[in-house]
C-alpha positions in Angstrom: 6.0 15.3 -10.5 2.7 14.2 -12.1 1.9 11.1 -14.0 3.3 11.2 -17.5 2.3 9.4 -20.7 4.0 6.0 -21.0 6.0 5.8 -24.2 8.5 3.4 -25.7 8.9 -0.3 -26.2 9.7 -3.0 -23.7 13.3 -3.4 -23.0 15.0 -6.5 -24.4 16.6 -7.0 -21.0 14.1 -7.9 -18.3 14.2 -6.2 -15.0 14.4 -8.2 -11.8 11.8 -7.9 -9.1 12.0 -8.5 -5.3 8.8 -8.9 -3.3 8.6 -7.5 0.3 6.0 -8.9 2.7 5.8 -7.8 6.3 3.5 -10.5 7.9 2.4 -10.3 11.5 0.3 -13.3 12.7 -0.8 -14.1 9.2 -0.9 -17.9 9.5 -4.3 -18.1 7.9 -3.4 -16.2 4.7 0.4 -16.3 4.2 0.7 -19.7 2.4 -2.1 -18.9 0.0 -0.6 -15.5 -0.7 2.9 -16.9 -1.4 1.5 -19.5 -3.8 -0.4 -16.7 -5.5 2.8 -14.7 -5.9 4.6 -17.7 -7.4 1.8 -18.2 -9.9 1.9 -14.6 -11.1 2.8 -14.2 -14.8 6.2 -12.6 -15.2 5.7 -10.6 -18.4 8.8 -8.4 -18.9 10.4 -9.1 -15.6 12.1 -11.9 -13.6 10.8 -12.7 -10.1 14.1 -12.8 -8.1 13.0 -13.3 -4.6 10.1 -13.1 -2.1 11.2 -11.9 1.4 8.8 -12.3 4.3 9.4 -10.6 7.6 7.4 -12.2 10.4 9.0 -10.5 13.4 6.9 -10.5 16.5 4.5 -13.1 15.3 3.2 -15.5 17.9 1.3 -17.9 15.7 2.4 -20.4 13.0 3.3 -17.8 10.3 7.0 -18.8 10.4 6.1 -22.5 10.0 3.9 -21.8 7.0 6.6 -19.8 5.3 9.3 -22.4 6.0 7.2 -25.1 4.4 7.0 -23.1 1.2 10.7 -22.3 1.4 11.4 -26.0 0.8 9.2 -25.8 -2.4 10.8 -22.7 -3.9 14.2 -21.3 -2.9 13.3 -17.8 -3.9 11.2 -17.5 -0.7 13.2 -16.2 2.2 12.3 -15.6 5.8 13.3 -12.9 8.3 12.1 -13.6 11.8 12.6 -11.8 15.1 11.2 -11.9 18.6 10.0 -8.3 18.7 7.4 -6.4 16.7 9.2 -3.1 16.0 6.8 -1.6 13.4 6.3 -1.8 9.7 9.2 0.6 8.8 11.6 -1.6 10.8 10.2 -4.7 9.1 10.6 -3.2 5.7 14.1 -2.0 6.5 15.2 -5.5 7.4 13.9 -6.7 4.1 15.5 -3.8 2.1 18.9 -4.8 3.5 18.6 -8.1 1.6 16.8 -7.3 -1.6 18.6 -7.7 -4.9 16.0 -6.8 -7.5 15.8 -3.7 -9.7 12.3 -3.1 -8.4 10.7 -3.9 -5.0 7.0 -4.7 -4.7 5.7 -3.9 -1.3 2.6 -5.7 -0.2 0.7 -6.6 2.9 0.6 -10.2 4.2 -3.2 -10.6 4.1 -4.2 -9.5 0.6 -5.6 -11.4 -2.4 -3.9 -10.8 -5.8 -5.6 -10.6 -9.2 -3.9 -13.0 -11.6 -2.2 -10.2 -13.6 -1.5 -7.9 -10.6 2.3 -8.0 -10.8 2.8 -7.7 -14.5 0.3 -4.8 -14.7 2.0 -3.0 -11.7 5.5 -3.4 -13.1 4.6 -2.5 -16.7 5.2 1.3 -16.4 8.8 0.7 -15.2 9.4 -1.2 -18.5 8.0 1.7 -20.6 9.6 4.7 -18.9 12.9 5.0 -17.0 11.6 8.1 -15.2 8.8 6.2 -13.4 9.9 5.7 -9.8 6.9 4.4 -8.0 3.8 2.5 -9.2 0.7 2.3 -7.0 -1.9 -0.5 -7.3 -5.6 -0.4 -6.7 -6.9 -2.0 -3.4 -10.6 -2.9 -3.0 -12.3 -4.6 -0.1 -12.7 -8.4 0.3 -16.0 -8.7 2.1 -18.8 -11.2 1.7 -21.5 -9.5 3.7 -23.4 -6.2 3.2 -23.2 -4.5 6.6 -22.1 -1.1 7.6 -18.4 -1.8 7.7 -18.5 -3.5 4.3 -20.2 -0.3 3.0 -17.6 1.9 4.8 -14.7 -0.1 3.4 -16.1 0.1 -0.1 -16.8 3.8 0.2 -13.2 4.6 1.4 -11.5 2.4 -1.1 -13.6 3.7 -3.9 -12.9 7.3 -2.8 -9.2 6.5 -2.9 -9.5 5.2 -6.5 -11.5 8.2 -7.6 -9.0 10.6 -6.1 -6.0 8.9 -7.7 -7.8 8.7 -11.1 -8.8 12.4 -10.8 -5.2 13.5 -10.0 -3.7 11.3 -12.7 -6.1 12.6 -15.4 -4.9 16.2 -14.6 -1.2 15.3 -14.8 -0.9 15.6 -11.0 0.8 13.2 -8.6 -1.5 10.5 -7.3 -1.5 9.1 -3.8 0.5 5.9 -3.3 -1.4 2.9 -1.7 0.7 1.2 0.9 -1.2 -2.1 0.6 0.3 -2.8 -2.8 3.0 -0.6 -4.6 6.3 -0.9 -6.3 9.4 1.2 -6.3 12.8 1.3 -7.9 15.4 -0.1 -5.5 17.7 2.8 -5.8 15.2 5.3 -4.4 14.9 4.1 -0.8 17.7 2.8 1.4 15.7 2.7 4.6 12.5 4.2 6.0 12.6 6.4 9.1 11.7 4.1 12.0 8.7 6.3 13.1 7.2 6.8 9.7 3.7 5.3 9.4 3.1 6.3 5.8 5.9 4.3 4.1 4.0 4.7 0.8 4.0 8.5 1.0 7.6 8.7 2.2 8.6 6.6 -0.9 6.5 8.9 -3.1 8.1 12.1 -1.5 11.6 10.7 -1.9 11.0 9.6 -5.5 9.7 13.0 -6.5 12.7 14.7 -4.9 14.9 12.5 -7.2 13.0 13.6 -10.3 10.9 10.4 -10.7 7.2 10.2 -11.7 4.5 8.5 -9.7 2.0 6.3 -11.6 -1.3 5.0 -10.5 -2.2 1.7 -12.1 -5.9 1.1 -11.4 -5.9 -2.3 -13.2 -3.2 -3.7 -10.8 -5.9 -5.0 -8.4 -5.6 -6.6 -5.0 -8.2 -7.2 -2.3 -8.1 -6.8 1.4 -10.3 -7.2 4.5 -10.6 -4.0 6.4 -11.6 -3.6 10.1 -15.1 -4.7 10.9 -15.6 -3.1 14.4 -16.0 0.5 15.4 -12.8 0.4 17.5 -10.8 -1.2 14.6 -12.2 1.2 12.1 -11.3 4.3 14.1 -7.8 3.0 14.9 -7.2 2.3 11.2 -8.2 5.8 10.1 -6.5 7.5 13.1 -3.2 5.9 12.2 -3.5 6.9 8.5 -4.4 10.5 9.2 -1.8 10.9 11.9 0.8 9.4 9.5 -0.1 12.0 6.9 0.2 14.8 9.4 3.6 13.5 10.3 4.7 13.7 6.7 3.5 17.3 6.5 5.4 18.4 9.6 8.7 16.5 9.1 9.1 16.5 5.3 6.8 19.4 4.3 4.9 17.0 2.1 1.2 17.3 1.8 -0.4 14.0 0.7 -2.3 14.8 -2.6 -5.6 13.4 -1.3 -5.6 15.9 1.7 -6.3 18.8 -0.6 -10.0 20.0 -0.4 -10.0 21.0 -4.1 -9.2 17.4 -5.0 -11.4 15.7 -2.5 -14.6 17.7 -3.0 -15.6 16.6 -6.6 -14.7 13.0 -6.0 -16.5 12.9 -2.6 -19.6 14.5 -4.2 -19.6 11.9 -6.9 -19.6 9.0 -4.4 -22.2 10.7 -2.1 -24.5 10.9 -5.1 -23.9 7.3 -5.9 -24.8 6.2 -2.4 -27.5 8.8 -1.8 -30.1 6.1 -0.8 -28.0 5.2 2.3 -28.2 8.4 4.3 -27.8 6.7 7.7 -24.7 4.8 6.7 -23.2 8.0 5.2 -24.0 10.0 8.3 -22.4 7.3 10.5 -19.4 7.1 8.3 -19.0 10.9 8.4 -19.2 10.9 12.2 -16.6 8.2 12.5 -14.4 10.1 10.1 -14.6 13.3 12.2 -13.9 11.3 15.4 -10.9 9.6 13.7 -9.5 13.0 12.6 -9.8 14.5 16.0 -8.1 11.5 17.6 -5.4 11.6 15.0 -4.8 15.3 15.7 -4.5 14.6 19.4 -2.1 11.7 18.6 -0.1 14.0 16.4 0.2 16.8 19.0 1.3 14.3 21.6 3.8 12.8 19.2 2.4 9.3 19.8 2.3 8.2 16.2 1.4 4.4 16.3 4.2 3.2 14.1 4.3 -0.3 15.6 1.1 -1.9 14.2 
């Protein structure tokens, strides 16, 4: 299902929202993130709870969460000794959530002040909206190659989603920050890496629309080493291949007809950086080949 025009008035009865945060060794960021969540304006919705799963963490993430639990009872902690993967962490959270809508977000992001109210707004306007995807941009202070790569990839994702939405097509969901109606997903398959695309596929099967909300902004810090970058891209690509094989769902941004015009637009924008573009292209090809091998060997890295 493609993105539809949002019509209607706000409901008189506010919806309730649960926040899901898998946080592995995020002692440096989790307290600031939780305070930021608590400070979010709640226009049209009620923030019911914030559930943090820290399973497998070996630093002080638990202690940071527990300190804030004493400040606000809506903060809840799930902690386990083993790191079993993102899907397992999300499933533990889903068993406890009570909100009408669940916001899924990474534990190391920075939220814009209106990120929640902007992301949730389409649910208030249209009962057929099932998933809302936010817009993630890089949080980097320097201007090196990996800052450029992060900006290029995140900008390409934005361009692709905007392009698809403008043509009434289904946009890609961004796993860093998205929201879904609680009734759509009971649990994610344990070995699914692309929880965002699984949620999108399931929502579409149920007749819901997927909406891209470019003004629901968050920021993240992407890998800053060659090894980290390749692993990041390998995991994403292998996860998309998994979705195609097991659910016959082709991620919208894997279509050449969609990618080509958006990619050309960005290449033209950065045409004065040919060496960076060539290096990024080479790393992309290498990541794809490694992802393909990973996929063929059925070694999808779901525990990350």
